[in-house]
N, C-alpha and C positions, 0 to 999 in steps of 0.2 A: 511633192507632186508638182508637175510643171506642164503648162500648156503654152503654146506659142502661136503668135499671129505674125503678120508681116512686120509690124513695128514693136510688138510687145512680147515680153515674157510674163506669163501669168503664173505665179508660183506662191508657195507657202511663204509667210513672213519669216524673216531671219533677224537676229540681233543687229546685224550690220545695217538694217533699214532704219534704225532709230533716228539718226540725224535727218535723213530725208523725210521720214514720217512727220517729225516735228516741224520741219521747214515747210512742208506742204499743207498740213492740216491745221497748224496754228495760225489760221487766217479766218477771221470772222466771216468773210464772204464765202468760205467753204463750210465751216462748221455750223453756220446758222441754218443750213439746209439739211443737217443730219440730226438724227434722233438722240443718240447717246454720246456724242462727242462734246466734251467741255471746251470752253474758251476762257482763259488761255489754255492751250494744250502743252503740258509740261513734260519734262524728262520722265518723271514718275508715271504719268499717264501712258507714255510710249512704252516704258518698260512693262507696265501692267498688261498692255495690249499684246505685246510680243509673247509674254508668258501665258496669257489667256489662250492665244492662238495655238501655242505649243501643246497646251493641255487638251484643247478641242481636237487636235490632230490624232491624239492617242485613243480617242473614243471609238469603240466598235459596237454597233455600226456608227459611222461618222454622220452627225446630223447638221454639222456646220462646216462649210468650206470657205474660210476667209483667205483671200489671196491678195498679195501685193501685185501691183501693176508696175513692171519694170520696163522703162523705155530702153530698147536695145541700143540705140545710138548714144545714150548717156550712161547706161549700165547702173541706173539707180531708180529707186522707187519714186513714182510720180502720182500714185493714187492707189485705190483698193477696190476690189469687187468681191462679192460674197454670194454664196448660195446657202441660205439659212433655212432653218425649220424643215430640213429634209425629212420627209415622212415616207419611208419605204412602203408601208402598208397602203397608204392613200396615193402614192406616186406623185407627191406634191412637194414644192419648195417655194421659197421666196428669194428674190434677187435684190441686192442693194449695191451701191457703188458710190465712189467719190473720186475727185480728181483735183490736184493742185491747180490753183487759179492760172498759173503761167501756162498751163497745158490745155485750157478750155478751148472749145470750138475748133479742134484739130482732128476730130473723128476718133480719138483714142478710146473713149468710152463706148462708142458704137462698135468698134472693133472688138473690145473686150466683152461686151454684152453678147455679141453674136457667138463668140467662142465659148463663153460660160453657159449659154443656153444650149448650145450644141452638146457640151459636156453633160449637162443635166438630162437631156433627152436621150442621147446615144449611150453614154457610159453608165449613168445612174438609172436609166430606164424610167424616168419620170413621165407622167402623162400630162402634167400641168405645172406651170411656173407663174407665180404672181409677182407683181411689183407695185409699189405705190410711191407717190411723190406729193409734197406739199402742193396745194392748188396754185400757190403764188410762184412756184419754181417753174417758170415757163420753159426754160432750156431743158430741164429734165423731162418734163411732160412731152415736149417735142421729140426728144430722143427716144423715149419709151414707145411712142406711136410709130416712129420711123423704123424701129427694130421689130415691128410686127405685133406688139401687144395690143389687146383690144380693151377699150375703156369699158368698165363694168359698173361704175358708180362712184359716189363720194361718201366718205365718212366725215361727218361734221365734228369739229373740235376733237379730233381723234388722237392727236399727239402733241407733245411739248418738246421743243428743242432744248436740250441741256445747255447749249451754248448761250442762248438768249432768254430762255424761260418762256418764250412766246408759244401760244397754243395755235395749232394749225389744223385746217381741214385737209383731208387726204383724198386725192384721186386714186382709185383702185383700178388696176389693169390685170388681165390674165392672158396667158398664151397656152394653147393646147398643142400637144405634139403634132397632131394632123395639120394644124395651122402652120406650124413651123416647117413642116415638110414642104409646103408650097412656097415658103418665104426664104428659107435658109440660103439658097444659092443666088439670091438677088444681091447686087452690089449696093452697099450703103453709101 
């Protein structure tokens, strides 16, 4: 499966992504903000991830869409984005993302979030998408608000980073389809 934006190809992970995956996510500045990513991130971890994604793609109905973010200009993986816990009955899902540190603050994740949210609402016919971020991850929280999500609360000591073992409070955000309809055409 493939989605495209001005600068990105948002696609299923492939075995050829392993070197770039390790290069970009084997960085404590990246992995410390993620729930299930270990540090150090090894070849074995990357191979497991690629195989896991391949298995998830086969499921019908598909409940997880894990995508590589490929920068068109470099033709290589620079990050990832996912629509997880897709629930057709409730019309809900959760979004998650990460980006290699060399690519931070260039608008790539905003571009990807806009595309994946549109995919969720238009193609999957969802009515609500949720996202959360560590309360201390200021950049991610800013991005979430900028892309139209509405702050709904905080879960105290809700998650532990596999990379650091640290326990984090989470800010919770949600976006309804009707809110997205008013927001989707705005420039980010």
